[in-house]
mmCIF file of the C-alpha atoms, coordinates in Angstrom:
data_MODEL
# 
_entry.id   MODEL 
# 
loop_
_atom_site.group_PDB 
_atom_site.id 
_atom_site.type_symbol 
_atom_site.label_atom_id 
_atom_site.label_alt_id 
_atom_site.label_comp_id 
_atom_site.label_asym_id 
_atom_site.label_entity_id 
_atom_site.label_seq_id 
_atom_site.pdbx_PDB_ins_code 
_atom_site.Cartn_x 
_atom_site.Cartn_y 
_atom_site.Cartn_z 
_atom_site.occupancy 
_atom_site.B_iso_or_equiv 
_atom_site.pdbx_formal_charge 
_atom_site.auth_seq_id 
_atom_site.auth_comp_id 
_atom_site.auth_asym_id 
_atom_site.auth_atom_id 
_atom_site.pdbx_PDB_model_num 
ATOM 1   C CA . MET A 1 1   ? 1.769   1.015   -3.700  1.00 0.00 ? 1   MET A CA 1 
ATOM 2   C CA . ARG A 1 2   ? 1.203   -2.408  -2.204  1.00 0.00 ? 2   ARG A CA 1 
ATOM 3   C CA . LEU A 1 3   ? -2.265  -3.876  -1.769  1.00 0.00 ? 3   LEU A CA 1 
ATOM 4   C CA . ARG A 1 4   ? -3.152  -5.461  1.552   1.00 0.00 ? 4   ARG A CA 1 
ATOM 5   C CA . GLY A 1 5   ? -6.275  -7.164  2.868   1.00 0.00 ? 5   GLY A CA 1 
ATOM 6   C CA . GLN A 1 6   ? -8.639  -9.266  0.799   1.00 0.00 ? 6   GLN A CA 1 
ATOM 7   C CA . ILE A 1 7   ? -10.219 -8.601  -2.576  1.00 0.00 ? 7   ILE A CA 1 
ATOM 8   C CA . GLU A 1 8   ? -13.718 -9.793  -1.741  1.00 0.00 ? 8   GLU A CA 1 
ATOM 9   C CA . THR A 1 9   ? -15.634 -9.686  -5.036  1.00 0.00 ? 9   THR A CA 1 
ATOM 10  C CA . VAL A 1 10  ? -15.114 -10.210 -8.757  1.00 0.00 ? 10  VAL A CA 1 
ATOM 11  C CA . GLU A 1 11  ? -16.359 -6.655  -9.270  1.00 0.00 ? 11  GLU A CA 1 
ATOM 12  C CA . ALA A 1 12  ? -13.651 -5.334  -6.928  1.00 0.00 ? 12  ALA A CA 1 
ATOM 13  C CA . PHE A 1 13  ? -10.984 -7.427  -8.701  1.00 0.00 ? 13  PHE A CA 1 
ATOM 14  C CA . GLU A 1 14  ? -12.039 -6.070  -12.098 1.00 0.00 ? 14  GLU A CA 1 
ATOM 15  C CA . LYS A 1 15  ? -12.191 -2.487  -10.763 1.00 0.00 ? 15  LYS A CA 1 
ATOM 16  C CA . ILE A 1 16  ? -8.660  -2.751  -9.368  1.00 0.00 ? 16  ILE A CA 1 
ATOM 17  C CA . VAL A 1 17  ? -7.272  -4.142  -12.632 1.00 0.00 ? 17  VAL A CA 1 
ATOM 18  C CA . SER A 1 18  ? -9.053  -1.435  -14.619 1.00 0.00 ? 18  SER A CA 1 
ATOM 19  C CA . LEU A 1 19  ? -7.958  1.337   -12.246 1.00 0.00 ? 19  LEU A CA 1 
ATOM 20  C CA . PHE A 1 20  ? -4.285  0.456   -12.440 1.00 0.00 ? 20  PHE A CA 1 
ATOM 21  C CA . GLU A 1 21  ? -4.359  -0.176  -16.201 1.00 0.00 ? 21  GLU A CA 1 
ATOM 22  C CA . GLU A 1 22  ? -6.151  3.109   -16.964 1.00 0.00 ? 22  GLU A CA 1 
ATOM 23  C CA . ASN A 1 23  ? -3.702  5.113   -14.887 1.00 0.00 ? 23  ASN A CA 1 
ATOM 24  C CA . ARG A 1 24  ? -0.667  3.297   -16.359 1.00 0.00 ? 24  ARG A CA 1 
ATOM 25  C CA . TRP A 1 25  ? 0.656   1.781   -13.143 1.00 0.00 ? 25  TRP A CA 1 
ATOM 26  C CA . GLN A 1 26  ? 3.410   -0.757  -13.620 1.00 0.00 ? 26  GLN A CA 1 
ATOM 27  C CA . VAL A 1 27  ? 3.777   -4.096  -11.871 1.00 0.00 ? 27  VAL A CA 1 
ATOM 28  C CA . ALA A 1 28  ? 6.900   -4.552  -9.774  1.00 0.00 ? 28  ALA A CA 1 
ATOM 29  C CA . GLU A 1 29  ? 6.758   -8.354  -9.468  1.00 0.00 ? 29  GLU A CA 1 
ATOM 30  C CA . TYR A 1 30  ? 8.222   -10.702 -12.019 1.00 0.00 ? 30  TYR A CA 1 
ATOM 31  C CA . ASP A 1 31  ? 8.047   -14.404 -12.723 1.00 0.00 ? 31  ASP A CA 1 
ATOM 32  C CA . PRO A 1 32  ? 11.347  -15.889 -11.516 1.00 0.00 ? 32  PRO A CA 1 
ATOM 33  C CA . LYS A 1 33  ? 10.978  -18.783 -13.987 1.00 0.00 ? 33  LYS A CA 1 
ATOM 34  C CA . THR A 1 34  ? 10.789  -16.575 -17.080 1.00 0.00 ? 34  THR A CA 1 
ATOM 35  C CA . GLY A 1 35  ? 12.361  -13.393 -15.721 1.00 0.00 ? 35  GLY A CA 1 
ATOM 36  C CA . LYS A 1 36  ? 9.468   -11.390 -17.198 1.00 0.00 ? 36  LYS A CA 1 
ATOM 37  C CA . THR A 1 37  ? 7.348   -8.847  -15.393 1.00 0.00 ? 37  THR A CA 1 
ATOM 38  C CA . LEU A 1 38  ? 3.898   -10.165 -14.514 1.00 0.00 ? 38  LEU A CA 1 
ATOM 39  C CA . GLU A 1 39  ? 0.773   -8.749  -16.107 1.00 0.00 ? 39  GLU A CA 1 
ATOM 40  C CA . LEU A 1 40  ? -1.407  -6.751  -13.754 1.00 0.00 ? 40  LEU A CA 1 
ATOM 41  C CA . GLY A 1 41  ? -4.062  -9.430  -13.218 1.00 0.00 ? 41  GLY A CA 1 
ATOM 42  C CA . GLU A 1 42  ? -1.380  -12.102 -12.848 1.00 0.00 ? 42  GLU A CA 1 
ATOM 43  C CA . SER A 1 43  ? 0.289   -10.133 -10.067 1.00 0.00 ? 43  SER A CA 1 
ATOM 44  C CA . LEU A 1 44  ? -2.984  -10.084 -8.115  1.00 0.00 ? 44  LEU A CA 1 
ATOM 45  C CA . VAL A 1 45  ? -3.248  -13.869 -8.413  1.00 0.00 ? 45  VAL A CA 1 
ATOM 46  C CA . VAL A 1 46  ? 0.431   -14.594 -7.675  1.00 0.00 ? 46  VAL A CA 1 
ATOM 47  C CA . GLY A 1 47  ? 0.235   -12.285 -4.653  1.00 0.00 ? 47  GLY A CA 1 
ATOM 48  C CA . ASP A 1 48  ? -2.570  -14.433 -3.289  1.00 0.00 ? 48  ASP A CA 1 
ATOM 49  C CA . SER A 1 49  ? -0.614  -17.641 -3.823  1.00 0.00 ? 49  SER A CA 1 
ATOM 50  C CA . ILE A 1 50  ? 2.356   -16.348 -1.817  1.00 0.00 ? 50  ILE A CA 1 
ATOM 51  C CA . GLY A 1 51  ? 0.335   -14.263 0.677   1.00 0.00 ? 51  GLY A CA 1 
ATOM 52  C CA . GLU A 1 52  ? 2.207   -11.098 -0.254  1.00 0.00 ? 52  GLU A CA 1 
ATOM 53  C CA . GLY A 1 53  ? 0.425   -8.077  -1.677  1.00 0.00 ? 53  GLY A CA 1 
ATOM 54  C CA . PRO A 1 54  ? 1.365   -7.132  -5.219  1.00 0.00 ? 54  PRO A CA 1 
ATOM 55  C CA . THR A 1 55  ? 3.365   -3.929  -5.645  1.00 0.00 ? 55  THR A CA 1 
ATOM 56  C CA . PHE A 1 56  ? 2.625   -1.317  -8.291  1.00 0.00 ? 56  PHE A CA 1 
ATOM 57  C CA . TYR A 1 57  ? 4.529   1.828   -9.165  1.00 0.00 ? 57  TYR A CA 1 
ATOM 58  C CA . LEU A 1 58  ? 4.484   4.949   -11.271 1.00 0.00 ? 58  LEU A CA 1 
ATOM 59  C CA . SER A 1 59  ? 7.676   6.282   -12.800 1.00 0.00 ? 59  SER A CA 1 
ATOM 60  C CA . GLU A 1 60  ? 6.382   9.857   -12.706 1.00 0.00 ? 60  GLU A CA 1 
ATOM 61  C CA . CYS A 1 61  ? 3.793   11.136  -10.291 1.00 0.00 ? 61  CYS A CA 1 
ATOM 62  C CA . ASN A 1 62  ? 3.474   14.845  -9.531  1.00 0.00 ? 62  ASN A CA 1 
ATOM 63  C CA . TYR A 1 63  ? 3.688   15.545  -5.806  1.00 0.00 ? 63  TYR A CA 1 
ATOM 64  C CA . ALA A 1 64  ? 2.985   11.875  -5.071  1.00 0.00 ? 64  ALA A CA 1 
ATOM 65  C CA . ASP A 1 65  ? -0.678  12.575  -5.851  1.00 0.00 ? 65  ASP A CA 1 
ATOM 66  C CA . ILE A 1 66  ? -2.553  9.323   -6.330  1.00 0.00 ? 66  ILE A CA 1 
ATOM 67  C CA . SER A 1 67  ? -5.828  10.611  -4.917  1.00 0.00 ? 67  SER A CA 1 
ATOM 68  C CA . GLU A 1 68  ? -7.924  9.115   -7.738  1.00 0.00 ? 68  GLU A CA 1 
ATOM 69  C CA . GLU A 1 69  ? -6.552  5.639   -7.108  1.00 0.00 ? 69  GLU A CA 1 
ATOM 70  C CA . GLU A 1 70  ? -6.869  6.031   -3.348  1.00 0.00 ? 70  GLU A CA 1 
ATOM 71  C CA . ALA A 1 71  ? -10.499 7.125   -3.584  1.00 0.00 ? 71  ALA A CA 1 
ATOM 72  C CA . GLU A 1 72  ? -11.375 4.054   -5.657  1.00 0.00 ? 72  GLU A CA 1 
ATOM 73  C CA . LEU A 1 73  ? -9.455  1.630   -3.444  1.00 0.00 ? 73  LEU A CA 1 
ATOM 74  C CA . GLN A 1 74  ? -11.114 3.118   -0.367  1.00 0.00 ? 74  GLN A CA 1 
ATOM 75  C CA . GLU A 1 75  ? -14.534 2.762   -2.008  1.00 0.00 ? 75  GLU A CA 1 
ATOM 76  C CA . ILE A 1 76  ? -13.721 -0.903  -2.703  1.00 0.00 ? 76  ILE A CA 1 
ATOM 77  C CA . GLY A 1 77  ? -12.519 -1.187  0.898   1.00 0.00 ? 77  GLY A CA 1 
ATOM 78  C CA . ILE A 1 78  ? -9.120  -2.795  0.298   1.00 0.00 ? 78  ILE A CA 1 
ATOM 79  C CA . ALA A 1 79  ? -6.214  -1.738  2.477   1.00 0.00 ? 79  ALA A CA 1 
ATOM 80  C CA . TYR A 1 80  ? -2.996  -0.446  0.930   1.00 0.00 ? 80  TYR A CA 1 
ATOM 81  C CA . GLU A 1 81  ? 0.387   1.043   1.756   1.00 0.00 ? 81  GLU A CA 1 
ATOM 82  C CA . VAL A 1 82  ? 2.287   3.675   -0.233  1.00 0.00 ? 82  VAL A CA 1 
ATOM 83  C CA . SER A 1 83  ? 5.798   5.058   -0.188  1.00 0.00 ? 83  SER A CA 1 
ATOM 84  C CA . HIS A 1 84  ? 7.502   7.586   -2.429  1.00 0.00 ? 84  HIS A CA 1 
ATOM 85  C CA . GLU A 1 85  ? 10.875  9.213   -2.893  1.00 0.00 ? 85  GLU A CA 1 
ATOM 86  C CA . GLU A 1 86  ? 11.397  12.949  -2.544  1.00 0.00 ? 86  GLU A CA 1 
ATOM 87  C CA . GLY A 1 87  ? 10.580  15.223  -5.443  1.00 0.00 ? 87  GLY A CA 1 
ATOM 88  C CA . GLY A 1 88  ? 11.465  18.779  -6.424  1.00 0.00 ? 88  GLY A CA 1 
ATOM 89  C CA . ASP A 1 89  ? 10.080  20.560  -3.379  1.00 0.00 ? 89  ASP A CA 1 
ATOM 90  C CA . TYR A 1 90  ? 8.685   17.768  -1.210  1.00 0.00 ? 90  TYR A CA 1 
ATOM 91  C CA . GLY A 1 91  ? 10.265  15.088  0.934   1.00 0.00 ? 91  GLY A CA 1 
ATOM 92  C CA . ALA A 1 92  ? 9.909   11.328  0.791   1.00 0.00 ? 92  ALA A CA 1 
ATOM 93  C CA . GLY A 1 93  ? 6.855   9.925   2.509   1.00 0.00 ? 93  GLY A CA 1 
ATOM 94  C CA . ALA A 1 94  ? 4.821   6.888   3.422   1.00 0.00 ? 94  ALA A CA 1 
ATOM 95  C CA . TRP A 1 95  ? 1.200   6.306   4.255   1.00 0.00 ? 95  TRP A CA 1 
ATOM 96  C CA . SER A 1 96  ? -1.283  3.518   4.524   1.00 0.00 ? 96  SER A CA 1 
ATOM 97  C CA . TRP A 1 97  ? -5.047  3.161   4.690   1.00 0.00 ? 97  TRP A CA 1 
ATOM 98  C CA . SER A 1 98  ? -7.513  0.625   6.028   1.00 0.00 ? 98  SER A CA 1 
ATOM 99  C CA . LYS A 1 99  ? -11.256 0.725   6.705   1.00 0.00 ? 99  LYS A CA 1 
ATOM 100 C CA . ASP A 1 100 ? -10.628 0.264   10.415  1.00 0.00 ? 100 ASP A CA 1 
ATOM 101 C CA . ARG A 1 101 ? -8.298  3.192   11.045  1.00 0.00 ? 101 ARG A CA 1 
ATOM 102 C CA . GLY A 1 102 ? -8.293  5.405   7.962   1.00 0.00 ? 102 GLY A CA 1 
ATOM 103 C CA . LYS A 1 103 ? -5.137  7.014   6.580   1.00 0.00 ? 103 LYS A CA 1 
ATOM 104 C CA . VAL A 1 104 ? -1.899  7.409   8.571   1.00 0.00 ? 104 VAL A CA 1 
ATOM 105 C CA . GLU A 1 105 ? 1.013   9.393   7.091   1.00 0.00 ? 105 GLU A CA 1 
ATOM 106 C CA . ALA A 1 106 ? 4.674   10.004  7.918   1.00 0.00 ? 106 ALA A CA 1 
ATOM 107 C CA . GLY A 1 107 ? 7.811   11.405  6.370   1.00 0.00 ? 107 GLY A CA 1 
ATOM 108 C CA . ARG A 1 108 ? 10.329  8.817   5.251   1.00 0.00 ? 108 ARG A CA 1 
ATOM 109 C CA . ILE A 1 109 ? 14.088  8.294   5.099   1.00 0.00 ? 109 ILE A CA 1 
ATOM 110 C CA . LYS A 1 110 ? 15.272  6.044   2.272   1.00 0.00 ? 110 LYS A CA 1 
ATOM 111 C CA . GLY A 1 111 ? 16.215  2.613   3.564   1.00 0.00 ? 111 GLY A CA 1 
ATOM 112 C CA . GLN A 1 112 ? 15.188  3.456   7.143   1.00 0.00 ? 112 GLN A CA 1 
ATOM 113 C CA . GLY A 1 113 ? 11.407  3.799   7.029   1.00 0.00 ? 113 GLY A CA 1 
ATOM 114 C CA . ALA A 1 114 ? 9.227   6.462   8.622   1.00 0.00 ? 114 ALA A CA 1 
ATOM 115 C CA . SER A 1 115 ? 10.956  9.539   10.015  1.00 0.00 ? 115 SER A CA 1 
ATOM 116 C CA . VAL A 1 116 ? 10.258  11.558  13.148  1.00 0.00 ? 116 VAL A CA 1 
ATOM 117 C CA . SER A 1 117 ? 10.948  15.230  13.677  1.00 0.00 ? 117 SER A CA 1 
ATOM 118 C CA . ILE A 1 118 ? 13.063  16.472  16.570  1.00 0.00 ? 118 ILE A CA 1 
ATOM 119 C CA . ALA A 1 119 ? 10.185  18.788  17.480  1.00 0.00 ? 119 ALA A CA 1 
ATOM 120 C CA . ALA A 1 120 ? 7.846   15.795  17.847  1.00 0.00 ? 120 ALA A CA 1 
ATOM 121 C CA . LEU A 1 121 ? 10.362  14.010  20.065  1.00 0.00 ? 121 LEU A CA 1 
ATOM 122 C CA . GLU A 1 122 ? 10.920  17.121  22.213  1.00 0.00 ? 122 GLU A CA 1 
ATOM 123 C CA . ALA A 1 123 ? 7.164   17.505  22.631  1.00 0.00 ? 123 ALA A CA 1 
ATOM 124 C CA . ALA A 1 124 ? 6.868   13.831  23.601  1.00 0.00 ? 124 ALA A CA 1 
ATOM 125 C CA . LEU A 1 125 ? 9.616   14.175  26.193  1.00 0.00 ? 125 LEU A CA 1 
ATOM 126 C CA . LYS A 1 126 ? 7.670   17.032  27.841  1.00 0.00 ? 126 LYS A CA 1 
ATOM 127 C CA . GLN A 1 127 ? 4.569   14.858  28.293  1.00 0.00 ? 127 GLN A CA 1 
ATOM 128 C CA . PRO A 1 128 ? 3.680   13.432  31.722  1.00 0.00 ? 128 PRO A CA 1 
ATOM 129 C CA . GLU A 1 129 ? 4.244   9.937   30.259  1.00 0.00 ? 129 GLU A CA 1 
ATOM 130 C CA . PRO A 1 130 ? 7.157   10.514  27.809  1.00 0.00 ? 130 PRO A CA 1 
ATOM 131 C CA . LEU A 1 131 ? 7.709   6.837   26.993  1.00 0.00 ? 131 LEU A CA 1 
ATOM 132 C CA . GLY A 1 132 ? 4.026   6.434   26.142  1.00 0.00 ? 132 GLY A CA 1 
ATOM 133 C CA . ALA A 1 133 ? 4.166   9.546   23.945  1.00 0.00 ? 133 ALA A CA 1 
ATOM 134 C CA . ILE A 1 134 ? 7.281   8.260   22.150  1.00 0.00 ? 134 ILE A CA 1 
ATOM 135 C CA . LYS A 1 135 ? 5.669   4.848   21.692  1.00 0.00 ? 135 LYS A CA 1 
ATOM 136 C CA . ALA A 1 136 ? 2.649   6.573   20.101  1.00 0.00 ? 136 ALA A CA 1 
ATOM 137 C CA . ILE A 1 137 ? 4.992   8.315   17.638  1.00 0.00 ? 137 ILE A CA 1 
ATOM 138 C CA . VAL A 1 138 ? 6.692   4.995   16.805  1.00 0.00 ? 138 VAL A CA 1 
ATOM 139 C CA . ASP A 1 139 ? 3.317   3.257   16.420  1.00 0.00 ? 139 ASP A CA 1 
ATOM 140 C CA . ALA A 1 140 ? 2.097   5.995   14.059  1.00 0.00 ? 140 ALA A CA 1 
ATOM 141 C CA . GLY A 1 141 ? 5.279   5.674   11.974  1.00 0.00 ? 141 GLY A CA 1 
ATOM 142 C CA . ASN A 1 142 ? 4.868   1.907   11.752  1.00 0.00 ? 142 ASN A CA 1 
ATOM 143 C CA . ALA A 1 143 ? 1.197   2.331   10.825  1.00 0.00 ? 143 ALA A CA 1 
ATOM 144 C CA . ALA A 1 144 ? 2.167   4.775   8.059   1.00 0.00 ? 144 ALA A CA 1 
ATOM 145 C CA . GLU A 1 145 ? 4.496   2.075   6.734   1.00 0.00 ? 145 GLU A CA 1 
ATOM 146 C CA . GLY A 1 146 ? 1.572   -0.385  6.823   1.00 0.00 ? 146 GLY A CA 1 
ATOM 147 C CA . THR A 1 147 ? 3.105   -2.791  9.345   1.00 0.00 ? 147 THR A CA 1 
ATOM 148 C CA . ASP A 1 148 ? -0.264  -3.213  11.077  1.00 0.00 ? 148 ASP A CA 1 
ATOM 149 C CA . LEU A 1 149 ? -2.188  -4.109  7.916   1.00 0.00 ? 149 LEU A CA 1 
ATOM 150 C CA . PRO A 1 150 ? -3.420  -7.629  7.171   1.00 0.00 ? 150 PRO A CA 1 
ATOM 151 C CA . GLY A 1 151 ? -1.786  -9.893  4.591   1.00 0.00 ? 151 GLY A CA 1 
ATOM 152 C CA . TYR A 1 152 ? -3.091  -9.988  1.043   1.00 0.00 ? 152 TYR A CA 1 
ATOM 153 C CA . SER A 1 153 ? -5.509  -12.524 -0.415  1.00 0.00 ? 153 SER A CA 1 
ATOM 154 C CA . LEU A 1 154 ? -8.339  -13.177 -2.841  1.00 0.00 ? 154 LEU A CA 1 
ATOM 155 C CA . SER A 1 155 ? -11.701 -14.435 -1.633  1.00 0.00 ? 155 SER A CA 1 
ATOM 156 C CA . ASP A 1 156 ? -12.857 -17.931 -2.574  1.00 0.00 ? 156 ASP A CA 1 
ATOM 157 C CA . ASP A 1 157 ? -15.460 -16.336 -4.904  1.00 0.00 ? 157 ASP A CA 1 
ATOM 158 C CA . VAL A 1 158 ? -12.759 -14.448 -6.800  1.00 0.00 ? 158 VAL A CA 1 
ATOM 159 C CA . LYS A 1 159 ? -10.576 -17.567 -7.018  1.00 0.00 ? 159 LYS A CA 1 
ATOM 160 C CA . ALA A 1 160 ? -13.486 -19.624 -8.359  1.00 0.00 ? 160 ALA A CA 1 
ATOM 161 C CA . TRP A 1 161 ? -14.256 -16.956 -10.960 1.00 0.00 ? 161 TRP A CA 1 
ATOM 162 C CA . LEU A 1 162 ? -10.610 -16.800 -12.040 1.00 0.00 ? 162 LEU A CA 1 
ATOM 163 C CA . ALA A 1 163 ? -10.456 -20.600 -12.376 1.00 0.00 ? 163 ALA A CA 1 
ATOM 164 C CA . LYS A 1 164 ? -13.616 -20.521 -14.491 1.00 0.00 ? 164 LYS A CA 1 
ATOM 165 C CA . GLU A 1 165 ? -12.204 -17.692 -16.659 1.00 0.00 ? 165 GLU A CA 1 
ATOM 166 C CA . ALA A 1 166 ? -8.993  -19.679 -17.240 1.00 0.00 ? 166 ALA A CA 1 
ATOM 167 C CA . ASN A 1 167 ? -10.975 -22.565 -18.768 1.00 0.00 ? 167 ASN A CA 1 
# 
């Protein structure tokens, strides 16, 4: 999972840290100077400094079910993107969410992004405007991958609070 958009309030920042810590998410980013993985809160701050949303992962997640985390992030109102590998009886997938458009999902092929079924392409080709229908499929796949989401940042209020906490 990668966070996108802006964390607006200190309360939202603390909720996100707590949510990921309680559910044992791991941070993917590391400090290139030390070679050590960043702490959860650090990753949120470093992400802001480079304009790239921090990435979190779970080693084991049954059926890619992160509904608890999604519900909380949606309540906070921060956009996110998710991808997962295939599991026992389900395929790889990707989805993203934002307040503006809700959740968009797609299947996924490792290293290639969102996947499209032949049936969906055949249906698009039968439409009066086949290129428009195919473009809609491509746009939905890109949206599932989160390509339309805003960059990541912290609000000035959150940054001021963090600076104060550091002292």
